[in-house]
LOROVEX-649219 format. One record per residue: residue number from 1; residue in three letters; y, z negated, x of N, C-alpha, C in turn. Coordinates in nm, 4 decimals. Each point is the difference from the previous one (the first is absolute). Layout:
BEGIN
    i   aa      n_c2      n_c3      n_c1     ca_c2     ca_c3     ca_c1      c_c2      c_c3      c_c1
  NUM  ALA         Y         Z         X         Y         Z         X         Y         Z         X
...
This chain:
BEGIN
    i   aa      n_c2      n_c3      n_c1     ca_c2     ca_c3     ca_c1      c_c2      c_c3      c_c1
    1  UNK   -1.0104   -0.8027    1.1864   -0.0053   -0.1336    0.0560   -0.1446   -0.0495    0.0012
    2  UNK   -0.0339   -0.0778    0.0955   -0.1369   -0.0450    0.0172   -0.0462   -0.0918   -0.1129
    3  UNK    0.0905   -0.0760   -0.0626   -0.0410   -0.0930   -0.1040   -0.0106    0.0658   -0.1370
    4  UNK    0.0305    0.1300   -0.0098   -0.0059    0.0730   -0.1252   -0.1430    0.0472   -0.0246
    5  UNK   -0.0583   -0.0321   -0.1164   -0.1347    0.0487   -0.0268   -0.0011    0.1524   -0.0084
    6  UNK   -0.1043    0.0617    0.0524   -0.0122    0.1445   -0.0058   -0.0048    0.0433   -0.1452
    7  UNK    0.0789    0.1007   -0.0347   -0.0009    0.0517   -0.1356    0.0785   -0.0828   -0.0993
    8  UNK    0.0763   -0.0998    0.0455    0.0781   -0.0823   -0.0915    0.1017    0.0867   -0.0731
    9  UNK    0.0129   -0.0247   -0.1287    0.0904    0.0787   -0.0831    0.1161   -0.0865   -0.0496
   10  UNK    0.1170    0.0618   -0.0076    0.1182   -0.0647   -0.0556    0.0277    0.0628   -0.1356
   11  UNK    0.0285   -0.0814   -0.0969    0.0405    0.0500   -0.1316    0.1513    0.0107    0.0013
   12  UNK    0.0500    0.1213   -0.0205    0.1436    0.0240   -0.0007    0.0373    0.0723   -0.1286
   13  UNK    0.1306    0.0111   -0.0250    0.0505    0.0754   -0.1143    0.0999    0.1015    0.0540
   14  UNK   -0.0226    0.1274   -0.0343    0.0890    0.1083    0.0429    0.0573    0.0653   -0.1246
   15  UNK    0.1319   -0.0100   -0.0157    0.0675    0.0573   -0.1170   -0.0696   -0.0410   -0.1298
   16  UNK   -0.0365   -0.1270   -0.0087   -0.0598   -0.0544   -0.1208   -0.1495    0.0216   -0.0133
   17  UNK   -0.0623    0.0687    0.0958   -0.1430    0.0291   -0.0062   -0.0764   -0.0841    0.1019
   18  UNK   -0.0969   -0.0764   -0.0482   -0.0816   -0.0828    0.0893   -0.0939    0.0890    0.0800
   19  UNK   -0.0173   -0.0349    0.1266   -0.0962    0.0712    0.0853   -0.0458   -0.0935    0.1092
   20  UNK   -0.1101    0.0368    0.0642   -0.0515   -0.0764    0.1132    0.0090    0.0858    0.1244
   21  UNK    0.0423   -0.0627    0.1088    0.0129    0.0674    0.1293   -0.0549   -0.0945    0.1068
   22  UNK   -0.0337    0.0523    0.1161   -0.0430   -0.0889    0.1080    0.1117   -0.0985    0.0373
   23  UNK   -0.0365   -0.1247    0.0215    0.0968   -0.1003    0.0434    0.0647    0.0486    0.1300
   24  UNK    0.1319   -0.0086    0.0073    0.0711    0.0391    0.1208    0.0317    0.1481    0.0096
   25  UNK   -0.0332    0.0776   -0.1048    0.0322    0.1430    0.0014    0.1499    0.0178    0.0216
   26  UNK    0.0375    0.0910    0.0865    0.1408    0.0285    0.0240    0.0584    0.0692   -0.1226
   27  UNK    0.1220   -0.0356   -0.0362    0.0671    0.0631   -0.1132    0.0079    0.1510    0.0217
   28  UNK    0.0304    0.0426    0.1221    0.0081    0.1434    0.0296   -0.1339    0.0684   -0.0267
   29  UNK   -0.1108   -0.0664    0.0305   -0.1322    0.0571   -0.0263   -0.0272    0.0084   -0.1501
   30  UNK    0.0449   -0.0988   -0.0755   -0.0130    0.0054   -0.1455    0.0752    0.1207   -0.0548
   31  UNK    0.1203    0.0221    0.0499    0.0785    0.1143   -0.0466   -0.0754    0.1306    0.0252
   32  UNK   -0.0595    0.0123    0.1174   -0.0773    0.1208    0.0321   -0.1173    0.0133   -0.0967
   33  UNK   -0.0687   -0.1088   -0.0282   -0.1133    0.0029   -0.0941    0.0452    0.0452   -0.1389
   34  UNK    0.1233   -0.0342   -0.0344    0.0543    0.0377   -0.1307    0.0578    0.1416    0.0004
   35  UNK   -0.0078    0.0674    0.1144    0.0506    0.1364    0.0101    0.1505    0.0074    0.0168
   36  UNK    0.0598   -0.1078    0.0507    0.1448   -0.0060    0.0185    0.0355   -0.0024    0.1476
   37  UNK    0.1094    0.0648    0.0350    0.0508   -0.0090    0.1370    0.0856   -0.1255    0.0091
   38  UNK   -0.0252   -0.0862    0.0979    0.0776   -0.1237    0.0108    0.1515    0.0219   -0.0010
   39  UNK    0.0495    0.1068    0.0582    0.1445    0.0233    0.0023    0.0583    0.0534   -0.1295
   40  UNK   -0.0875    0.0328   -0.0966    0.0476    0.0595   -0.1250    0.0089   -0.0991   -0.1149
   41  UNK   -0.0314   -0.1265    0.0275    0.0018   -0.1014   -0.1055    0.0717   -0.1259    0.0480
   42  UNK    0.0429   -0.0787   -0.0976    0.0529   -0.1334    0.0279   -0.1040   -0.0987   -0.0505
   43  UNK   -0.0331   -0.0982    0.0832   -0.1024   -0.0984   -0.0351    0.0649   -0.1363   -0.0159
   44  UNK   -0.0321   -0.0648   -0.1120    0.0389   -0.1390   -0.0209   -0.1278   -0.0816    0.0078
   45  UNK   -0.0021   -0.0968    0.0890   -0.1163   -0.0862    0.0208    0.0421   -0.1444   -0.0178
   46  UNK   -0.0694   -0.0690   -0.0879    0.0306   -0.1415   -0.0280    0.1450   -0.0179   -0.0404
   47  UNK    0.0546    0.0983   -0.0742    0.1361   -0.0102   -0.0524    0.1092    0.0408    0.0965
   48  UNK   -0.0364    0.0464    0.1191    0.0986    0.0399    0.1005   -0.0172    0.1480    0.0347
   49  UNK    0.1095    0.0766   -0.0055   -0.0052    0.1398    0.0423   -0.0176    0.0049    0.1511
   50  UNK   -0.0915    0.0853    0.0455   -0.0289    0.0110    0.1422    0.0742    0.1176    0.0622
   51  UNK    0.0478   -0.0205    0.1209    0.0550    0.1107    0.0776   -0.1185    0.0839    0.0499
   52  UNK    0.0248    0.1224    0.0463   -0.1116    0.0793    0.0532   -0.0770   -0.0719    0.1117
   53  UNK    0.0697   -0.0687    0.0885   -0.0714   -0.0693    0.1077   -0.0793   -0.1192   -0.0534
   54  UNK    0.0512   -0.0669   -0.1014   -0.0751   -0.1106   -0.0614   -0.1230    0.0532   -0.0730
   55  UNK    0.0137    0.1169   -0.0650   -0.1132    0.0617   -0.0679   -0.1102    0.0316    0.0998
   56  UNK    0.0384    0.0507    0.1162   -0.0976    0.0343    0.1035   -0.0726   -0.1236    0.0531
   57  UNK    0.0666   -0.1150    0.0004   -0.0561   -0.1211    0.0599   -0.0682   -0.0930   -0.1008
   58  UNK    0.0246    0.0193   -0.1298   -0.0498   -0.0929   -0.1019   -0.1483    0.0198   -0.0275
   59  UNK   -0.0690   -0.1122   -0.0250   -0.1423    0.0014   -0.0340   -0.0197   -0.0760   -0.1307
   60  UNK   -0.1016    0.0394   -0.0751   -0.0216   -0.0545   -0.1333   -0.0915   -0.1217    0.0007
   61  UNK    0.0288   -0.0898   -0.0935   -0.0800   -0.1209   -0.0182   -0.0342   -0.0144   -0.1477
   62  UNK   -0.0996   -0.0801   -0.0288   -0.0407   -0.0241   -0.1376    0.1182   -0.0493   -0.0821
   63  UNK    0.0186    0.0594   -0.1175    0.1068   -0.0411   -0.0897    0.1308    0.0739    0.0181
   64  UNK    0.0082    0.0890    0.0989    0.1245    0.0746    0.0205    0.0305    0.0902   -0.1182
   65  UNK    0.1287    0.0139   -0.0280    0.0486    0.0886   -0.1053    0.0953    0.0988    0.0645
   66  UNK   -0.0275    0.1291   -0.0211    0.0834    0.1062    0.0568    0.0560    0.0873   -0.1107
   67  UNK    0.1203    0.0463    0.0207    0.0586    0.1058   -0.0815    0.0320    0.1122    0.0968
   68  UNK   -0.0452    0.1187   -0.0322    0.0229    0.1159    0.0854    0.0778    0.1017   -0.0815
   69  UNK    0.1153    0.0399    0.0537    0.0881    0.0926   -0.0688    0.0248    0.1196    0.0896
   70  UNK   -0.0152    0.1180   -0.0546    0.0283    0.1206    0.0783    0.1497    0.0104    0.0231
   71  UNK    0.0353    0.0240    0.1255    0.1410    0.0220    0.0350    0.0364    0.1418   -0.0423
   72  UNK    0.1110    0.0136   -0.0713    0.0440    0.1307   -0.0472    0.1344    0.0321    0.0618
   73  UNK    0.0074    0.1148    0.0641    0.1268    0.0450    0.0577    0.0476    0.1200   -0.0800
   74  UNK    0.1261    0.0177   -0.0004    0.0512    0.1166   -0.0716    0.1471   -0.0179   -0.0316
   75  UNK    0.0493    0.0946   -0.0708    0.1415   -0.0095   -0.0337    0.0371    0.0956   -0.1077
């Protein structure tokens, strides 16, 4: 966005760990940075579990809290 300062950082918490990311970073891009495939995890953002399409569309803001859980299949 044009009103966003270049290099602005958002302070977020991922699975209890504080980190800084660029403001507006896509959740899917964060997952890639963490070495995770977006389709292999479930993401909770701001207390709400995201569907895969919501994960693809969501962007991070200062103060966001995420929980990322690996999806396990089996029987």
